[in-house]
C-alpha positions as CSV (number, residue, x, y, z in Angstrom):
1,X,4.0,20.0,-0.2
2,X,4.7,19.8,-3.9
3,X,8.4,20.4,-3.3
4,X,8.5,17.5,-0.8
5,X,6.5,15.3,-3.2
6,X,8.9,16.0,-6.0
7,X,12.0,15.5,-3.8
8,X,10.9,12.2,-2.5
9,X,9.6,10.9,-5.8
10,X,12.9,11.8,-7.4
11,X,14.7,10.1,-4.6
12,X,13.0,6.8,-5.5
13,X,14.6,7.0,-9.0
14,X,18.0,8.2,-7.9
15,X,18.5,5.4,-5.4
16,X,18.2,1.7,-5.7
17,X,15.2,1.6,-3.4
18,X,12.6,2.5,-6.0
19,X,14.0,0.1,-8.5
20,X,14.2,-2.7,-6.0
21,X,10.5,-2.3,-5.1
22,X,9.4,-2.0,-8.7
23,X,11.5,-5.0,-9.8
24,X,10.3,-7.2,-6.9
25,X,6.7,-6.2,-7.5
26,X,6.7,-6.9,-11.2
27,X,8.7,-10.1,-10.9
28,X,6.1,-11.5,-8.5
29,X,3.1,-10.3,-10.4
30,X,4.4,-11.4,-13.8
31,X,5.4,-14.8,-12.3
32,X,1.9,-15.3,-10.9
33,X,0.3,-14.2,-14.1
34,X,2.5,-16.6,-16.1
35,X,1.6,-19.5,-13.7
36,X,-2.1,-18.8,-13.3
37,X,-3.0,-17.6,-16.8
38,X,-0.3,-18.1,-19.5
39,X,0.3,-21.8,-18.6
40,X,-3.3,-22.7,-18.0
41,X,-4.9,-20.5,-20.7
42,X,-7.4,-18.9,-18.3
43,X,-8.7,-15.4,-18.9
44,X,-9.7,-14.8,-15.3
45,X,-7.3,-12.4,-13.6
46,X,-8.8,-12.5,-10.1
47,X,-6.2,-15.0,-8.9
48,X,-3.5,-12.5,-9.9
49,X,-5.2,-9.7,-8.0
50,X,-5.6,-11.9,-4.9
51,X,-1.9,-12.6,-4.8
52,X,-1.2,-8.9,-5.5
53,X,-3.0,-8.0,-2.3
54,X,-0.8,-10.3,-0.2
55,X,2.4,-9.3,-2.1
56,X,1.8,-5.7,-1.1
57,X,1.8,-6.8,2.6
58,X,5.4,-7.8,2.2
59,X,6.7,-5.2,-0.4
60,X,5.2,-1.9,0.8
61,X,7.5,-1.8,3.8
62,X,10.4,-1.6,1.3
63,X,8.7,1.4,-0.3
64,X,7.9,3.3,2.9
65,X,10.8,2.5,5.3
66,X,12.9,5.6,4.2
67,X,10.1,8.2,4.2
68,X,11.0,9.8,7.5
69,X,13.7,7.5,8.8
70,X,16.2,8.7,6.3
71,X,15.6,12.3,7.2
72,X,16.0,11.5,10.9
73,X,19.3,9.6,10.2
74,X,20.7,12.4,8.1
75,X,19.4,15.1,10.5
76,X,17.5,16.8,7.6
77,X,14.3,16.5,9.6
78,X,15.0,19.7,11.3
79,X,15.0,21.5,8.0
80,X,11.6,20.0,7.3
81,X,10.2,20.9,10.7
82,X,11.4,24.5,10.5
83,X,10.3,25.0,6.9
84,X,7.1,27.0,6.1
85,X,5.4,23.8,5.2
86,X,2.9,22.6,7.8
87,X,3.3,19.0,9.2
88,X,0.2,17.9,7.3
89,X,1.8,19.1,4.1
90,X,5.1,17.3,4.9
91,X,3.2,14.0,5.6
92,X,1.0,14.3,2.6
93,X,3.9,15.0,0.3
94,X,5.8,12.0,1.5
95,X,2.8,9.8,1.3
96,X,1.9,10.8,-2.2
97,X,5.5,10.3,-3.4
98,X,5.4,6.7,-2.1
99,X,1.8,6.2,-3.5
100,X,2.7,7.5,-6.9
101,X,5.7,5.2,-7.0
102,X,3.3,2.3,-6.4
103,X,0.9,3.5,-9.0
104,X,3.7,3.6,-11.6
105,X,4.6,0.0,-10.7
106,X,0.9,-1.0,-10.8
107,X,0.5,0.6,-14.2
108,X,2.8,-2.0,-15.8
109,X,0.4,-4.8,-14.8
110,X,-2.2,-3.4,-17.2
111,X,-0.2,-5.2,-19.9
112,X,-1.6,-8.4,-18.4
113,X,-5.1,-7.2,-19.1
114,X,-4.1,-6.4,-22.7
115,X,-2.6,-9.8,-23.2
116,X,-5.6,-11.7,-21.9
117,X,-8.0,-9.4,-23.9
118,X,-6.1,-10.3,-27.0
119,X,-6.8,-14.0,-26.7
120,X,-10.1,-14.1,-24.8
121,X,-12.9,-12.2,-23.1
122,X,-12.2,-10.2,-20.0
123,X,-14.8,-9.1,-17.5
124,X,-13.8,-5.5,-17.3
125,X,-16.1,-4.8,-14.3
126,X,-14.1,-7.3,-12.3
127,X,-10.8,-5.9,-13.5
128,X,-11.7,-2.3,-12.7
129,X,-13.2,-3.3,-9.3
130,X,-10.0,-5.1,-8.4
131,X,-7.8,-2.2,-9.4
132,X,-9.8,0.2,-7.4
133,X,-9.5,-2.2,-4.4
134,X,-5.8,-2.6,-4.8
135,X,-5.4,1.2,-5.0
136,X,-7.5,1.6,-1.8
137,X,-5.7,-1.1,0.1
138,X,-2.3,0.1,-0.9
139,X,-3.1,3.5,0.4
140,X,-3.7,2.0,3.8
141,X,-0.5,-0.1,3.7
142,X,1.5,3.0,2.6
143,X,-0.1,5.2,5.3
144,X,0.8,2.6,7.9
145,X,4.4,2.4,6.6
146,X,4.8,6.2,6.6
147,X,3.5,6.4,10.2
148,X,5.9,3.7,11.5
149,X,8.8,5.4,9.6
150,X,8.0,8.6,11.5
151,X,8.7,6.8,14.8
152,X,12.3,5.6,14.1
153,X,15.5,6.7,12.4
154,X,16.3,3.1,11.4
155,X,15.0,2.1,8.0
156,X,15.4,-1.6,8.9
157,X,13.3,-1.2,12.1
158,X,10.7,0.7,10.1
159,X,10.5,-2.0,7.5
160,X,10.3,-4.9,10.0
161,X,7.7,-3.1,12.2
162,X,5.6,-2.3,9.2
163,X,5.7,-5.9,8.0
164,X,4.8,-7.0,11.5
165,X,1.7,-4.8,11.6
166,X,0.7,-6.0,8.1
167,X,1.1,-9.6,9.1
168,X,-0.8,-8.9,12.3
169,X,-3.7,-7.6,10.2
170,X,-3.6,-10.7,8.1
171,X,-3.7,-13.0,11.1
172,X,-6.7,-11.1,12.5
173,X,-8.4,-11.7,9.2
174,X,-7.3,-15.4,9.2
175,X,-8.9,-15.9,12.6
176,X,-12.3,-15.0,11.1
177,X,-12.9,-18.6,10.1
178,X,-11.7,-20.0,13.4
179,X,-14.1,-18.1,15.6
180,X,-17.7,-19.0,16.1
181,X,-18.9,-16.0,18.1
182,X,-20.8,-13.7,15.7
183,X,-20.0,-10.5,17.6
184,X,-16.3,-11.2,17.5
185,X,-16.5,-12.0,13.8
186,X,-18.3,-8.7,13.2
187,X,-15.4,-6.9,14.9
188,X,-12.9,-8.8,12.8
189,X,-14.8,-8.0,9.6
190,X,-14.9,-4.3,10.6
191,X,-11.1,-4.1,11.0
192,X,-10.2,-6.5,8.2
193,X,-8.5,-5.1,5.1
194,X,-9.0,-8.4,3.3
195,X,-12.6,-9.3,3.9
196,X,-13.7,-6.0,2.5
197,X,-11.6,-6.8,-0.6
198,X,-14.0,-9.6,-1.5
199,X,-16.7,-7.2,-2.7
200,X,-14.4,-5.6,-5.2
201,X,-13.0,-9.0,-6.1
202,X,-16.2,-10.0,-7.8
203,X,-16.5,-6.6,-9.6
204,X,-19.0,-4.9,-7.3
205,X,-18.0,-1.4,-6.1
206,X,-18.8,-0.9,-2.4
207,X,-18.9,2.7,-1.3
208,X,-18.8,1.6,2.3
209,X,-15.7,-0.5,1.9
210,X,-14.0,2.1,-0.2
211,X,-14.7,4.7,2.4
212,X,-13.3,2.4,5.1
213,X,-10.0,2.1,3.3
214,X,-9.8,5.9,2.7
215,X,-10.7,6.5,6.4
216,X,-8.1,4.0,7.6
217,X,-5.4,5.6,5.5
218,X,-6.5,9.1,6.8
219,X,-6.2,7.9,10.4
220,X,-2.6,6.8,10.1
221,X,-1.7,9.9,8.2
222,X,-3.3,12.0,11.0
223,X,-1.2,10.0,13.6
224,X,1.9,10.8,11.5
225,X,1.1,14.5,11.6
226,X,0.7,14.3,15.3
227,X,4.2,12.7,15.6
228,X,5.7,15.5,13.6
229,X,3.9,18.2,15.5
230,X,5.3,16.7,18.7
231,X,8.8,16.7,17.3
232,X,8.4,20.3,16.1
233,X,7.5,21.6,19.5
234,X,9.9,19.4,21.5
């Protein structure tokens, strides 16, 4: 697993893909920070984190589209499938490479906290809560992207399909306010990535919501393992 992790992480920095993702992510986040905080003088960063959540919906497909699709296209997937590494190790290695790439990008946004702290008071409970939530939600997004990438050899198809799933999850959440039936709203809340974010948004750590994100990511990683196992025996 470690060899796959190192190989894929290195690939992000030896190809334009990793830099494109990082640049797009930081341009959006710094632009939002400038508009919401620098221009207005506000020390509340929750608006930035809210936009960050939705930016990931669009940007993560760029990060994950190559995870398996590139191996399929270059026919190097057979080397992976016949290697001593189990499918679970392959999937976890690729997932962690993409996840670490995101964490590296996210780390640069800590500068925003430092800037605001230098000129005002920052509620660190809210900041930490939002960072934990972003890390948890991004794990789900990345797991979805890795799963979809394992289904096709086209990186473009993988990116568009992942974006479609992410937008679909957003629309499900959006419909929450439009529905009056409580039992349907309960189902929507249960599957929503965004409603659960609200607890962290105000600086409260919810074990149940955190466990939901971890479980959702684990489900998609498990499905990816099943796809690889099927390919290995076909």
